[in-house]
N, CA, C and O atoms as a Tripos MOL2 file, in Angstrom:
@<TRIPOS>MOLECULE
protein
  316   315    79     0     0
PROTEIN
NO_CHARGES

@<TRIPOS>ATOM
      1 N          33.0840  -87.5380   46.1000 N.3       1 MET1
      2 CA         33.3270  -86.3720   45.4110 C.3       1 MET1
      3 C          34.5800  -86.3940   44.9690 C.2       1 MET1
      4 O          35.4970  -86.4920   45.7840 O.2       1 MET1
      5 N          34.9180  -86.2740   43.1100 N.am      2 THR2
      6 CA         35.7130  -86.4870   42.4550 C.3       2 THR2
      7 C          36.2290  -84.9430   41.5480 C.2       2 THR2
      8 O          35.5310  -84.6550   40.5760 O.2       2 THR2
      9 N          37.0960  -84.2620   41.7950 N.am      3 LEU3
     10 CA         37.1320  -83.0770   40.7830 C.3       3 LEU3
     11 C          38.2200  -83.1930   39.6970 C.2       3 LEU3
     12 O          39.4060  -83.0350   39.9870 O.2       3 LEU3
     13 N          37.8500  -83.4440   38.5690 N.am      4 TYR4
     14 CA         38.5550  -83.2660   37.3650 C.3       4 TYR4
     15 C          39.1770  -82.1560   36.9680 C.2       4 TYR4
     16 O          38.5250  -81.1700   36.6230 O.2       4 TYR4
     17 N          40.7630  -82.1740   36.9660 N.am      5 ARG5
     18 CA         41.3430  -80.4920   36.7640 C.3       5 ARG5
     19 C          42.3820  -80.9130   35.9770 C.2       5 ARG5
     20 O          42.3450  -82.0890   35.6140 O.2       5 ARG5
     21 N          43.4740  -80.0980   35.5620 N.am      6 ARG6
     22 CA         44.2130  -80.0000   35.3420 C.3       6 ARG6
     23 C          45.2510  -78.3200   35.7070 C.2       6 ARG6
     24 O          44.7250  -77.2190   35.8690 O.2       6 ARG6
     25 N          46.6950  -78.5930   35.7520 N.am      7 PRO7
     26 CA         47.0730  -77.7100   36.2470 C.3       7 PRO7
     27 C          47.1810  -76.6340   35.4810 C.2       7 PRO7
     28 O          47.4060  -76.7170   34.2730 O.2       7 PRO7
     29 N          46.9950  -75.2640   36.2590 N.am      8 GLY8
     30 CA         46.7770  -73.9660   35.7720 C.3       8 GLY8
     31 C          45.3790  -73.5730   34.8490 C.2       8 GLY8
     32 O          45.1920  -72.7590   33.9460 O.2       8 GLY8
     33 N          44.7320  -74.3020   35.3550 N.am      9 CYS9
     34 CA         43.2520  -73.9830   35.1650 C.3       9 CYS9
     35 C          42.0920  -73.2970   36.0830 C.2       9 CYS9
     36 O          41.1770  -73.7430   36.7760 O.2       9 CYS9
     37 N          42.5030  -72.1850   35.8010 N.am     10 HIS10
     38 CA         41.6390  -70.9210   36.6310 C.3      10 HIS10
     39 C          40.4080  -71.2940   37.1920 C.2      10 HIS10
     40 O          40.1440  -71.1480   38.3850 O.2      10 HIS10
     41 N          39.4800  -71.8790   36.1700 N.am     11 LEU11
     42 CA         38.1800  -72.2990   36.7520 C.3      11 LEU11
     43 C          38.2030  -73.2730   37.9020 C.2      11 LEU11
     44 O          37.6860  -73.3030   39.0180 O.2      11 LEU11
     45 N          38.9730  -74.0340   37.2260 N.am     12 CYS12
     46 CA         39.7000  -75.4970   38.2720 C.3      12 CYS12
     47 C          39.5680  -74.6910   39.8620 C.2      12 CYS12
     48 O          38.6300  -74.6420   40.6570 O.2      12 CYS12
     49 N          40.7830  -74.1820   39.8940 N.am     13 ASP13
     50 CA         40.6810  -73.2700   41.3880 C.3      13 ASP13
     51 C          39.5930  -72.6990   41.9340 C.2      13 ASP13
     52 O          39.2680  -72.7990   43.1170 O.2      13 ASP13
     53 N          38.9740  -72.0520   41.0260 N.am     14 ASP14
     54 CA         37.5180  -71.5100   41.4470 C.3      14 ASP14
     55 C          36.8300  -72.5790   41.7640 C.2      14 ASP14
     56 O          36.1460  -72.2120   42.7190 O.2      14 ASP14
     57 N          36.5250  -74.0050   41.4800 N.am     15 ALA15
     58 CA         35.6340  -74.3300   41.7470 C.3      15 ALA15
     59 C          36.3630  -75.0340   42.9780 C.2      15 ALA15
     60 O          35.6850  -75.0810   44.0050 O.2      15 ALA15
     61 N          37.4900  -75.5250   43.0260 N.am     16 ARG16
     62 CA         38.0630  -76.0490   44.5060 C.3      16 ARG16
     63 C          37.7590  -75.2270   45.5440 C.2      16 ARG16
     64 O          37.3230  -75.7260   46.5820 O.2      16 ARG16
     65 N          37.9500  -73.7680   45.4220 N.am     17 VAL17
     66 CA         37.4040  -72.7440   46.5530 C.3      17 VAL17
     67 C          35.9380  -72.7970   47.2500 C.2      17 VAL17
     68 O          35.4780  -72.7460   48.3910 O.2      17 VAL17
     69 N          35.4780  -72.9250   45.9540 N.am     18 VAL18
     70 CA         33.7390  -73.7830   46.1780 C.3      18 VAL18
     71 C          33.5150  -74.9800   47.0640 C.2      18 VAL18
     72 O          32.9590  -74.9060   48.1600 O.2      18 VAL18
     73 N          33.9950  -76.1230   46.5080 N.am     19 LEU19
     74 CA         34.4010  -76.9770   46.9930 C.3      19 LEU19
     75 C          34.8840  -77.1470   48.7800 C.2      19 LEU19
     76 O          34.4370  -77.8600   49.6780 O.2      19 LEU19
     77 N          35.8290  -76.2730   48.7420 N.am     20 ASP20
     78 CA         36.0670  -76.4450   50.2410 C.3      20 ASP20
     79 C          35.0990  -75.3120   51.3000 C.2      20 ASP20
     80 O          34.9140  -75.2800   52.5160 O.2      20 ASP20
     81 N          34.7880  -74.7480   50.5490 N.am     21 ARG21
     82 CA         34.1240  -73.8860   51.5370 C.3      21 ARG21
     83 C          32.5880  -74.5290   52.0370 C.2      21 ARG21
     84 O          32.0420  -74.3770   53.1290 O.2      21 ARG21
     85 N          32.0210  -75.4250   50.6360 N.am     22 VAL22
     86 CA         30.9780  -76.0200   50.9180 C.3      22 VAL22
     87 C          31.5050  -77.4800   52.1170 C.2      22 VAL22
     88 O          30.8000  -77.9330   53.0180 O.2      22 VAL22
     89 N          32.9270  -77.9490   51.7360 N.am     23 ARG23
     90 CA         33.2000  -78.7590   52.8440 C.3      23 ARG23
     91 C          33.3480  -78.2540   54.0420 C.2      23 ARG23
     92 O          32.8480  -78.9400   54.9340 O.2      23 ARG23
     93 N          33.8560  -77.3050   54.3590 N.am     24 ALA24
     94 CA         33.7510  -76.8410   55.9350 C.3      24 ALA24
     95 C          32.3720  -76.6760   56.3960 C.2      24 ALA24
     96 O          32.2160  -76.3760   57.5800 O.2      24 ALA24
     97 N          31.3810  -76.8210   55.6720 N.am     25 ASP25
     98 CA         30.1060  -76.5720   56.3320 C.3      25 ASP25
     99 C          29.3840  -78.2690   56.2390 C.2      25 ASP25
    100 O          28.6150  -78.6950   57.1000 O.2      25 ASP25
    101 N          29.7390  -78.9120   55.2550 N.am     26 LEU26
    102 CA         29.2420  -80.4870   55.1770 C.3      26 LEU26
    103 C          30.5660  -81.3980   54.6500 C.2      26 LEU26
    104 O          30.8140  -81.7280   53.4910 O.2      26 LEU26
    105 N          31.1250  -81.6150   55.5400 N.am     27 PRO27
    106 CA         32.2320  -82.7740   55.3630 C.3      27 PRO27
    107 C          32.3090  -83.7220   54.3170 C.2      27 PRO27
    108 O          31.8510  -84.8510   54.4970 O.2      27 PRO27
    109 N          32.8590  -83.3840   53.1930 N.am     28 PHE28
    110 CA         32.8240  -85.3230   52.4310 C.3      28 PHE28
    111 C          34.5100  -85.6410   51.6980 C.2      28 PHE28
    112 O          35.5940  -85.2510   52.1300 O.2      28 PHE28
    113 N          34.4020  -85.9490   51.2450 N.am     29 GLU29
    114 CA         35.7710  -86.9430   50.5430 C.3      29 GLU29
    115 C          35.8780  -86.0660   49.2670 C.2      29 GLU29
    116 O          34.9780  -86.0500   48.4270 O.2      29 GLU29
    117 N          37.0150  -85.3380   49.1580 N.am     30 LEU30
    118 CA         37.1770  -84.9560   47.5840 C.3      30 LEU30
    119 C          38.5110  -85.6680   47.0650 C.2      30 LEU30
    120 O          39.6000  -85.4410   47.5900 O.2      30 LEU30
    121 N          38.3840  -86.3270   46.2620 N.am     31 VAL31
    122 CA         39.6570  -86.9360   44.6500 C.3      31 VAL31
    123 C          39.9490  -85.8690   43.9350 C.2      31 VAL31
    124 O          39.1150  -85.1750   43.3530 O.2      31 VAL31
    125 N          40.9040  -85.7280   43.9440 N.am     32 GLU32
    126 CA         41.2080  -84.5950   42.5480 C.3      32 GLU32
    127 C          41.7890  -85.6620   41.5390 C.2      32 GLU32
    128 O          42.2620  -86.7570   41.8430 O.2      32 GLU32
    129 N          41.6620  -85.1350   40.3090 N.am     33 ARG33
    130 CA         41.9290  -86.0820   39.2670 C.3      33 ARG33
    131 C          42.8980  -85.0300   38.3730 C.2      33 ARG33
    132 O          42.4050  -83.9170   38.1940 O.2      33 ARG33
    133 N          44.2600  -85.2840   37.7820 N.am     34 ASP34
    134 CA         44.3790  -84.3190   37.2130 C.3      34 ASP34
    135 C          44.6750  -85.3980   35.5790 C.2      34 ASP34
    136 O          45.3780  -86.3310   35.1920 O.2      34 ASP34
    137 N          43.5280  -84.4170   35.0550 N.am     35 ILE35
    138 CA         43.3150  -84.9080   33.5030 C.3      35 ILE35
    139 C          44.8140  -85.0350   32.2020 C.2      35 ILE35
    140 O          44.8840  -85.6060   31.1140 O.2      35 ILE35
    141 N          45.6410  -84.3520   32.8500 N.am     36 SER36
    142 CA         46.6870  -83.9690   32.0860 C.3      36 SER36
    143 C          47.8400  -85.5230   32.2250 C.2      36 SER36
    144 O          48.8750  -85.7420   31.5960 O.2      36 SER36
    145 N          47.3540  -86.1340   32.9760 N.am     37 LEU37
    146 CA         48.2490  -87.4630   33.5470 C.3      37 LEU37
    147 C          47.7360  -88.7380   32.8610 C.2      37 LEU37
    148 O          48.3970  -89.7750   32.9050 O.2      37 LEU37
    149 N          46.4840  -88.6540   32.1900 N.am     38 ASP38
    150 CA         46.0330  -89.8000   31.6050 C.3      38 ASP38
    151 C          45.2550  -89.3740   30.4070 C.2      38 ASP38
    152 O          44.2500  -88.6740   30.5250 O.2      38 ASP38
    153 N          45.6520  -89.7390   29.3860 N.am     39 ASP39
    154 CA         44.9570  -89.8690   28.1260 C.3      39 ASP39
    155 C          43.5000  -90.0530   28.0040 C.2      39 ASP39
    156 O          43.0620  -89.1710   27.2650 O.2      39 ASP39
    157 N          42.9190  -90.5430   28.2680 N.am     40 ALA40
    158 CA         41.6520  -90.7420   28.5690 C.3      40 ALA40
    159 C          40.8080  -89.5250   29.0680 C.2      40 ALA40
    160 O          39.8350  -88.9160   28.6220 O.2      40 ALA40
    161 N          41.5420  -89.4340   30.1100 N.am     41 LEU41
    162 CA         40.5740  -88.4480   31.0640 C.3      41 LEU41
    163 C          40.8810  -86.9480   30.2400 C.2      41 LEU41
    164 O          40.0340  -86.0780   30.0330 O.2      41 LEU41
    165 N          42.0860  -86.9120   29.9050 N.am     42 HIS42
    166 CA         42.5590  -85.5230   28.8560 C.3      42 HIS42
    167 C          41.3740  -85.5330   27.2870 C.2      42 HIS42
    168 O          40.9080  -84.4880   26.8330 O.2      42 HIS42
    169 N          41.1800  -86.4660   26.8870 N.am     43 ARG43
    170 CA         40.3860  -86.6150   25.8180 C.3      43 ARG43
    171 C          38.5240  -86.3550   26.0920 C.2      43 ARG43
    172 O          37.6530  -85.9950   25.3000 O.2      43 ARG43
    173 N          38.4500  -86.7470   27.6530 N.am     44 ARG44
    174 CA         37.0140  -87.1500   27.6720 C.3      44 ARG44
    175 C          36.6130  -85.4340   28.1360 C.2      44 ARG44
    176 O          35.5170  -84.9360   27.8790 O.2      44 ARG44
    177 N          37.5460  -84.8180   28.7340 N.am     45 TYR45
    178 CA         37.6030  -83.8360   30.1600 C.3      45 TYR45
    179 C          37.8900  -82.1770   29.1310 C.2      45 TYR45
    180 O          37.0800  -81.2520   29.1990 O.2      45 TYR45
    181 N          38.5600  -82.1430   28.6710 N.am     46 LEU46
    182 CA         39.7170  -81.4360   28.2000 C.3      46 LEU46
    183 C          38.8640  -80.2050   27.8320 C.2      46 LEU46
    184 O          39.4540  -79.1510   28.0710 O.2      46 LEU46
    185 N          37.7260  -80.0760   27.3540 N.am     47 GLU47
    186 CA         36.9610  -79.0690   26.9050 C.3      47 GLU47
    187 C          36.1880  -78.4330   28.0340 C.2      47 GLU47
    188 O          36.1140  -77.2050   28.0640 O.2      47 GLU47
    189 N          35.5430  -79.2430   29.0630 N.am     48 ARG48
    190 CA         34.7670  -79.1120   30.0630 C.3      48 ARG48
    191 C          35.3750  -79.0360   31.5090 C.2      48 ARG48
    192 O          34.5320  -79.1760   32.3950 O.2      48 ARG48
    193 N          36.5030  -78.8690   31.8720 N.am     49 ILE49
    194 CA         37.3210  -78.5730   32.8760 C.3      49 ILE49
    195 C          36.6320  -77.5680   33.2560 C.2      49 ILE49
    196 O          35.9060  -76.9070   32.5130 O.2      49 ILE49
    197 N          36.8450  -77.3400   34.6810 N.am     50 PRO50
    198 CA         36.5870  -78.0250   35.8540 C.3      50 PRO50
    199 C          35.1720  -79.2430   35.6190 C.2      50 PRO50
    200 O          34.1300  -78.9530   35.0310 O.2      50 PRO50
    201 N          35.4210  -80.3410   36.1180 N.am     51 VAL51
    202 CA         33.8810  -81.1280   36.0750 C.3      51 VAL51
    203 C          34.2670  -81.7450   37.5860 C.2      51 VAL51
    204 O          35.4120  -82.1460   37.7960 O.2      51 VAL51
    205 N          33.2030  -81.7950   38.6540 N.am     52 VAL52
    206 CA         33.0010  -81.9090   39.4550 C.3      52 VAL52
    207 C          31.6320  -83.5720   39.2560 C.2      52 VAL52
    208 O          30.4910  -83.4860   38.8010 O.2      52 VAL52
    209 N          32.4020  -85.0020   39.8330 N.am     53 ALA53
    210 CA         31.2890  -86.2210   39.9530 C.3      53 ALA53
    211 C          31.0310  -86.4550   41.4200 C.2      53 ALA53
    212 O          31.9430  -86.6680   42.2180 O.2      53 ALA53
    213 N          29.8300  -86.4090   41.7250 N.am     54 VAL54
    214 CA         29.0590  -86.9480   43.3460 C.3      54 VAL54
    215 C          28.9240  -88.1320   43.2120 C.2      54 VAL54
    216 O          27.9690  -88.4370   42.4990 O.2      54 VAL54
    217 N          29.6090  -89.0960   43.6900 N.am     55 ASP55
    218 CA         29.4130  -90.6080   43.7550 C.3      55 ASP55
    219 C          29.1150  -90.9880   42.4660 C.2      55 ASP55
    220 O          28.0620  -91.5290   42.1290 O.2      55 ASP55
    221 N          30.1510  -90.6740   41.6520 N.am     56 GLY56
    222 CA         30.5770  -91.2370   40.3610 C.3      56 GLY56
    223 C          29.5330  -90.6040   38.8950 C.2      56 GLY56
    224 O          29.6880  -90.8740   37.7040 O.2      56 GLY56
    225 N          28.5210  -89.7350   39.5210 N.am     57 GLU57
    226 CA         27.8130  -89.0290   38.4570 C.3      57 GLU57
    227 C          28.4890  -87.5880   38.4630 C.2      57 GLU57
    228 O          28.8050  -86.8630   39.4060 O.2      57 GLU57
    229 N          28.6310  -87.3790   36.7230 N.am     58 GLU58
    230 CA         28.8080  -85.8860   36.8230 C.3      58 GLU58
    231 C          27.8290  -84.9100   36.8020 C.2      58 GLU58
    232 O          26.8430  -84.7800   36.0760 O.2      58 GLU58
    233 N          28.4460  -83.9550   38.1170 N.am     59 ALA59
    234 CA         27.0930  -83.1330   38.1490 C.3      59 ALA59
    235 C          27.4820  -81.9490   38.1280 C.2      59 ALA59
    236 O          26.7000  -81.0880   38.5300 O.2      59 ALA59
    237 N          28.7830  -81.5760   37.6580 N.am     60 PHE60
    238 CA         29.2770  -79.6150   37.3920 C.3      60 PHE60
    239 C          30.2840  -79.8490   36.0950 C.2      60 PHE60
    240 O          31.1950  -80.6770   36.0640 O.2      60 PHE60
    241 N          29.9880  -79.1080   35.2340 N.am     61 ASP61
    242 CA         31.2020  -78.9010   34.7170 C.3      61 ASP61
    243 C          31.5170  -77.2470   34.3660 C.2      61 ASP61
    244 O          30.4810  -76.6120   34.1650 O.2      61 ASP61
    245 N          32.4290  -76.6770   34.2910 N.am     62 LEU62
    246 CA         32.7530  -75.3530   34.0410 C.3      62 LEU62
    247 C          32.9840  -74.6470   35.5300 C.2      62 LEU62
    248 O          34.0030  -74.1900   36.0480 O.2      62 LEU62
    249 N          31.5850  -74.7520   36.0080 N.am     63 PHE63
    250 CA         31.6350  -73.7260   37.1070 C.3      63 PHE63
    251 C          30.9820  -75.1700   38.2070 C.2      63 PHE63
    252 O          30.7370  -76.3080   37.8080 O.2      63 PHE63
    253 N          30.8740  -74.7860   39.2450 N.am     64 VAL64
    254 CA         30.1850  -75.9110   40.3560 C.3      64 VAL64
    255 C          28.8200  -74.3310   41.4170 C.2      64 VAL64
    256 O          29.0950  -73.3330   42.0830 O.2      64 VAL64
    257 N          27.9140  -74.7710   41.1250 N.am     65 ASP65
    258 CA         27.0210  -74.0870   41.8760 C.3      65 ASP65
    259 C          26.6310  -74.4270   43.1530 C.2      65 ASP65
    260 O          25.9110  -75.3820   43.4410 O.2      65 ASP65
    261 N          27.2370  -73.4330   44.1000 N.am     66 GLU66
    262 CA         27.5890  -73.9200   45.5500 C.3      66 GLU66
    263 C          25.8750  -74.2470   46.1390 C.2      66 GLU66
    264 O          25.6430  -75.1150   46.9800 O.2      66 GLU66
    265 N          25.0160  -73.5490   45.6390 N.am     67 ALA67
    266 CA         23.2100  -73.8800   46.0810 C.3      67 ALA67
    267 C          23.3180  -74.8910   45.6160 C.2      67 ALA67
    268 O          23.7190  -75.7470   46.4040 O.2      67 ALA67
    269 N          23.0750  -75.3140   44.3210 N.am     68 GLU68
    270 CA         23.0590  -76.4880   44.1920 C.3      68 GLU68
    271 C          23.8030  -78.0430   44.7270 C.2      68 GLU68
    272 O          23.2700  -79.1530   44.7490 O.2      68 GLU68
    273 N          25.1000  -77.6840   45.1010 N.am     69 LEU69
    274 CA         25.4330  -78.6530   45.6850 C.3      69 LEU69
    275 C          25.3670  -78.7590   47.0460 C.2      69 LEU69
    276 O          25.4600  -79.8490   47.6100 O.2      69 LEU69
    277 N          25.2240  -77.7900   47.5860 N.am     70 ARG70
    278 CA         24.6190  -78.0370   49.1770 C.3      70 ARG70
    279 C          23.3240  -78.6070   49.1160 C.2      70 ARG70
    280 O          23.1200  -79.4350   50.0040 O.2      70 ARG70
    281 N          22.2340  -78.3760   48.2010 N.am     71 ARG71
    282 CA         20.9740  -79.1830   48.2930 C.3      71 ARG71
    283 C          21.2450  -80.1520   47.9480 C.2      71 ARG71
    284 O          20.5030  -81.0060   48.4340 O.2      71 ARG71
    285 N          22.3900  -80.7540   46.9470 N.am     72 MET72
    286 CA         22.7190  -82.2210   46.5550 C.3      72 MET72
    287 C          23.3570  -83.0260   47.6330 C.2      72 MET72
    288 O          23.2760  -84.2540   47.5930 O.2      72 MET72
    289 N          24.0030  -82.3970   48.6200 N.am     73 LEU73
    290 CA         24.8190  -83.0350   49.7020 C.3      73 LEU73
    291 C          23.6000  -83.2760   50.8900 C.2      73 LEU73
    292 O          23.6080  -84.0780   51.8240 O.2      73 LEU73
    293 N          22.7550  -82.4710   50.5750 N.am     74 GLY74
    294 CA         21.8190  -82.3660   52.2020 C.3      74 GLY74
    295 C          21.2660  -83.6740   51.7910 C.2      74 GLY74
    296 O          20.9220  -84.2740   52.8100 O.2      74 GLY74
    297 N          20.9470  -84.6380   50.3070 N.am     75 ARG75
    298 CA         20.2370  -85.3060   50.1700 C.3      75 ARG75
    299 C          21.0820  -86.5190   50.0160 C.2      75 ARG75
    300 O          20.6200  -87.5240   49.4770 O.2      75 ARG75
    301 N          21.9690  -86.4840   50.3450 N.am     76 VAL76
    302 CA         22.9930  -87.9100   50.3490 C.3      76 VAL76
    303 C          23.6600  -88.0060   52.0670 C.2      76 VAL76
    304 O          23.9950  -87.0840   52.8110 O.2      76 VAL76
    305 N          23.6750  -89.1740   52.2440 N.am     77 ASP77
    306 CA         24.2540  -89.7750   53.5270 C.3      77 ASP77
    307 C          25.5370  -89.5940   53.0660 C.2      77 ASP77
    308 O          26.0580  -89.9550   52.0110 O.2      77 ASP77
    309 N          26.1290  -88.7660   54.3460 N.am     78 ARG78
    310 CA         27.6790  -88.7050   54.3650 C.3      78 ARG78
    311 C          28.0740  -89.3400   55.5820 C.2      78 ARG78
    312 O          27.1610  -89.7950   56.2720 O.2      78 ARG78
    313 N          29.7070  -89.5110   56.1430 N.am     79 PRO79
    314 CA         30.0290  -90.7100   56.9330 C.3      79 PRO79
    315 C          30.6710  -89.3040   57.7160 C.2      79 PRO79
    316 O          31.2880  -89.4150   58.7760 O.2      79 PRO79
@<TRIPOS>BOND
     1     1     2 1
     2     2     3 1
     3     3     4 2
     4     3     5 am
     5     5     6 1
     6     6     7 1
     7     7     8 2
     8     7     9 am
     9     9    10 1
    10    10    11 1
    11    11    12 2
    12    11    13 am
    13    13    14 1
    14    14    15 1
    15    15    16 2
    16    15    17 am
    17    17    18 1
    18    18    19 1
    19    19    20 2
    20    19    21 am
    21    21    22 1
    22    22    23 1
    23    23    24 2
    24    23    25 am
    25    25    26 1
    26    26    27 1
    27    27    28 2
    28    27    29 am
    29    29    30 1
    30    30    31 1
    31    31    32 2
    32    31    33 am
    33    33    34 1
    34    34    35 1
    35    35    36 2
    36    35    37 am
    37    37    38 1
    38    38    39 1
    39    39    40 2
    40    39    41 am
    41    41    42 1
    42    42    43 1
    43    43    44 2
    44    43    45 am
    45    45    46 1
    46    46    47 1
    47    47    48 2
    48    47    49 am
    49    49    50 1
    50    50    51 1
    51    51    52 2
    52    51    53 am
    53    53    54 1
    54    54    55 1
    55    55    56 2
    56    55    57 am
    57    57    58 1
    58    58    59 1
    59    59    60 2
    60    59    61 am
    61    61    62 1
    62    62    63 1
    63    63    64 2
    64    63    65 am
    65    65    66 1
    66    66    67 1
    67    67    68 2
    68    67    69 am
    69    69    70 1
    70    70    71 1
    71    71    72 2
    72    71    73 am
    73    73    74 1
    74    74    75 1
    75    75    76 2
    76    75    77 am
    77    77    78 1
    78    78    79 1
    79    79    80 2
    80    79    81 am
    81    81    82 1
    82    82    83 1
    83    83    84 2
    84    83    85 am
    85    85    86 1
    86    86    87 1
    87    87    88 2
    88    87    89 am
    89    89    90 1
    90    90    91 1
    91    91    92 2
    92    91    93 am
    93    93    94 1
    94    94    95 1
    95    95    96 2
    96    95    97 am
    97    97    98 1
    98    98    99 1
    99    99   100 2
   100    99   101 am
   101   101   102 1
   102   102   103 1
   103   103   104 2
   104   103   105 am
   105   105   106 1
   106   106   107 1
   107   107   108 2
   108   107   109 am
   109   109   110 1
   110   110   111 1
   111   111   112 2
   112   111   113 am
   113   113   114 1
   114   114   115 1
   115   115   116 2
   116   115   117 am
   117   117   118 1
   118   118   119 1
   119   119   120 2
   120   119   121 am
   121   121   122 1
   122   122   123 1
   123   123   124 2
   124   123   125 am
   125   125   126 1
   126   126   127 1
   127   127   128 2
   128   127   129 am
   129   129   130 1
   130   130   131 1
   131   131   132 2
   132   131   133 am
   133   133   134 1
   134   134   135 1
   135   135   136 2
   136   135   137 am
   137   137   138 1
   138   138   139 1
   139   139   140 2
   140   139   141 am
   141   141   142 1
   142   142   143 1
   143   143   144 2
   144   143   145 am
   145   145   146 1
   146   146   147 1
   147   147   148 2
   148   147   149 am
   149   149   150 1
   150   150   151 1
   151   151   152 2
   152   151   153 am
   153   153   154 1
   154   154   155 1
   155   155   156 2
   156   155   157 am
   157   157   158 1
   158   158   159 1
   159   159   160 2
   160   159   161 am
   161   161   162 1
   162   162   163 1
   163   163   164 2
   164   163   165 am
   165   165   166 1
   166   166   167 1
   167   167   168 2
   168   167   169 am
   169   169   170 1
   170   170   171 1
   171   171   172 2
   172   171   173 am
   173   173   174 1
   174   174   175 1
   175   175   176 2
   176   175   177 am
   177   177   178 1
   178   178   179 1
   179   179   180 2
   180   179   181 am
   181   181   182 1
   182   182   183 1
   183   183   184 2
   184   183   185 am
   185   185   186 1
   186   186   187 1
   187   187   188 2
   188   187   189 am
   189   189   190 1
   190   190   191 1
   191   191   192 2
   192   191   193 am
   193   193   194 1
   194   194   195 1
   195   195   196 2
   196   195   197 am
   197   197   198 1
   198   198   199 1
   199   199   200 2
   200   199   201 am
   201   201   202 1
   202   202   203 1
   203   203   204 2
   204   203   205 am
   205   205   206 1
   206   206   207 1
   207   207   208 2
   208   207   209 am
   209   209   210 1
   210   210   211 1
   211   211   212 2
   212   211   213 am
   213   213   214 1
   214   214   215 1
   215   215   216 2
   216   215   217 am
   217   217   218 1
   218   218   219 1
   219   219   220 2
   220   219   221 am
   221   221   222 1
   222   222   223 1
   223   223   224 2
   224   223   225 am
   225   225   226 1
   226   226   227 1
   227   227   228 2
   228   227   229 am
   229   229   230 1
   230   230   231 1
   231   231   232 2
   232   231   233 am
   233   233   234 1
   234   234   235 1
   235   235   236 2
   236   235   237 am
   237   237   238 1
   238   238   239 1
   239   239   240 2
   240   239   241 am
   241   241   242 1
   242   242   243 1
   243   243   244 2
   244   243   245 am
   245   245   246 1
   246   246   247 1
   247   247   248 2
   248   247   249 am
   249   249   250 1
   250   250   251 1
   251   251   252 2
   252   251   253 am
   253   253   254 1
   254   254   255 1
   255   255   256 2
   256   255   257 am
   257   257   258 1
   258   258   259 1
   259   259   260 2
   260   259   261 am
   261   261   262 1
   262   262   263 1
   263   263   264 2
   264   263   265 am
   265   265   266 1
   266   266   267 1
   267   267   268 2
   268   267   269 am
   269   269   270 1
   270   270   271 1
   271   271   272 2
   272   271   273 am
   273   273   274 1
   274   274   275 1
   275   275   276 2
   276   275   277 am
   277   277   278 1
   278   278   279 1
   279   279   280 2
   280   279   281 am
   281   281   282 1
   282   282   283 1
   283   283   284 2
   284   283   285 am
   285   285   286 1
   286   286   287 1
   287   287   288 2
   288   287   289 am
   289   289   290 1
   290   290   291 1
   291   291   292 2
   292   291   293 am
   293   293   294 1
   294   294   295 1
   295   295   296 2
   296   295   297 am
   297   297   298 1
   298   298   299 1
   299   299   300 2
   300   299   301 am
   301   301   302 1
   302   302   303 1
   303   303   304 2
   304   303   305 am
   305   305   306 1
   306   306   307 1
   307   307   308 2
   308   307   309 am
   309   309   310 1
   310   310   311 1
   311   311   312 2
   312   311   313 am
   313   313   314 1
   314   314   315 1
   315   315   316 2
@<TRIPOS>SUBSTRUCTURE
     1 MET1         2 RESIDUE 1 A MET
     2 THR2         6 RESIDUE 1 A THR
     3 LEU3        10 RESIDUE 1 A LEU
     4 TYR4        14 RESIDUE 1 A TYR
     5 ARG5        18 RESIDUE 1 A ARG
     6 ARG6        22 RESIDUE 1 A ARG
     7 PRO7        26 RESIDUE 1 A PRO
     8 GLY8        30 RESIDUE 1 A GLY
     9 CYS9        34 RESIDUE 1 A CYS
    10 HIS10       38 RESIDUE 1 A HIS
    11 LEU11       42 RESIDUE 1 A LEU
    12 CYS12       46 RESIDUE 1 A CYS
    13 ASP13       50 RESIDUE 1 A ASP
    14 ASP14       54 RESIDUE 1 A ASP
    15 ALA15       58 RESIDUE 1 A ALA
    16 ARG16       62 RESIDUE 1 A ARG
    17 VAL17       66 RESIDUE 1 A VAL
    18 VAL18       70 RESIDUE 1 A VAL
    19 LEU19       74 RESIDUE 1 A LEU
    20 ASP20       78 RESIDUE 1 A ASP
    21 ARG21       82 RESIDUE 1 A ARG
    22 VAL22       86 RESIDUE 1 A VAL
    23 ARG23       90 RESIDUE 1 A ARG
    24 ALA24       94 RESIDUE 1 A ALA
    25 ASP25       98 RESIDUE 1 A ASP
    26 LEU26      102 RESIDUE 1 A LEU
    27 PRO27      106 RESIDUE 1 A PRO
    28 PHE28      110 RESIDUE 1 A PHE
    29 GLU29      114 RESIDUE 1 A GLU
    30 LEU30      118 RESIDUE 1 A LEU
    31 VAL31      122 RESIDUE 1 A VAL
    32 GLU32      126 RESIDUE 1 A GLU
    33 ARG33      130 RESIDUE 1 A ARG
    34 ASP34      134 RESIDUE 1 A ASP
    35 ILE35      138 RESIDUE 1 A ILE
    36 SER36      142 RESIDUE 1 A SER
    37 LEU37      146 RESIDUE 1 A LEU
    38 ASP38      150 RESIDUE 1 A ASP
    39 ASP39      154 RESIDUE 1 A ASP
    40 ALA40      158 RESIDUE 1 A ALA
    41 LEU41      162 RESIDUE 1 A LEU
    42 HIS42      166 RESIDUE 1 A HIS
    43 ARG43      170 RESIDUE 1 A ARG
    44 ARG44      174 RESIDUE 1 A ARG
    45 TYR45      178 RESIDUE 1 A TYR
    46 LEU46      182 RESIDUE 1 A LEU
    47 GLU47      186 RESIDUE 1 A GLU
    48 ARG48      190 RESIDUE 1 A ARG
    49 ILE49      194 RESIDUE 1 A ILE
    50 PRO50      198 RESIDUE 1 A PRO
    51 VAL51      202 RESIDUE 1 A VAL
    52 VAL52      206 RESIDUE 1 A VAL
    53 ALA53      210 RESIDUE 1 A ALA
    54 VAL54      214 RESIDUE 1 A VAL
    55 ASP55      218 RESIDUE 1 A ASP
    56 GLY56      222 RESIDUE 1 A GLY
    57 GLU57      226 RESIDUE 1 A GLU
    58 GLU58      230 RESIDUE 1 A GLU
    59 ALA59      234 RESIDUE 1 A ALA
    60 PHE60      238 RESIDUE 1 A PHE
    61 ASP61      242 RESIDUE 1 A ASP
    62 LEU62      246 RESIDUE 1 A LEU
    63 PHE63      250 RESIDUE 1 A PHE
    64 VAL64      254 RESIDUE 1 A VAL
    65 ASP65      258 RESIDUE 1 A ASP
    66 GLU66      262 RESIDUE 1 A GLU
    67 ALA67      266 RESIDUE 1 A ALA
    68 GLU68      270 RESIDUE 1 A GLU
    69 LEU69      274 RESIDUE 1 A LEU
    70 ARG70      278 RESIDUE 1 A ARG
    71 ARG71      282 RESIDUE 1 A ARG
    72 MET72      286 RESIDUE 1 A MET
    73 LEU73      290 RESIDUE 1 A LEU
    74 GLY74      294 RESIDUE 1 A GLY
    75 ARG75      298 RESIDUE 1 A ARG
    76 VAL76      302 RESIDUE 1 A VAL
    77 ASP77      306 RESIDUE 1 A ASP
    78 ARG78      310 RESIDUE 1 A ARG
    79 PRO79      314 RESIDUE 1 A PRO
């Protein structure tokens, strides 16, 4: 799972809280990408962050629906 975020983004912080809560029950690898360090990511995601991608596909933007994420992870094989 990848969380696209930038420093100082309170919605990004909120998304991370949800991801951490779900990870406590349903472990998964989380990679965080700071869009402010990459011009292409910055152009792509600036107005939409946070964006969460699951297995390379964008699943959530602006907020993470915890129930939906749990449902998605229940159908995905995890290590």
